Phi, psi and omega in degrees: 000145176265124185237123173276145180219132180219152183203160169267191182298323180291326180272351185306310181300320178291323177301314180297318179298311183291324178299315177296318179298313180299316178298319179296333178274002177094008178272154173266135184245128173255101183272116181258012176098177002283174187246013179193181177269008175294136185302127176219163174272138187283334190306317183298321182288320180290319177296320180298317179295315180295317180296330177297324177292311181299322181284348182085010178280345177213150178279326179215170178219157176232131177237139188226141175206201179295305180254336185091346184295304181297326179295316177296315180301314180298311181302322181289350175282344180278123181306123179098000182260140171234091182267139180236132175273116187230120177240014173209164184294321183299309181294321179300313180295317179294326180298329177275309186296320185259328187248356182050042180303134179248358173226133177254126175249139177216154177258121181291339178269001184250330191230141178285147181305319181298318179287326176300320178297320177297317180297314179301315180300312180294318182297316180291328184276342185276121178278161172288131181289335183068220177054232184297345181276339182300311179300329179291318177295320178296322178294321176299315180297322179295318177299317179300317178296318179299317183289335179257007177061032178260002185293000000 
């Protein structure tokens, strides 16, 4: 799977760890930055990762920062993105199975790298359940269209 990954300075060390882990697991990684622990603002990197999914340049994306909150919020501003902030396996699996999340947000100051790798593995492996969840995803998309005046 091709996975876009973006982070700010706080998420940079975890981004590097996860990018290496993903490659070792056979995934292709599209790294959209940042490239160091020098202080940067996260929105551009999170938007770039999310936009890669929408454009079809990646199947999924991971965005990382200190808490993951701002990163998730930013990714969710991109039309067509369903970003989920996940700091445990249960929520990560449900975000895929029930919400068809296409962006995973995590906080590097909240979660240890080893557990982050477990979450990423579960998140990437969990399929969307479809069924009763499809109308809900369609309703989310309709709200998004209404809010962007594309309805």
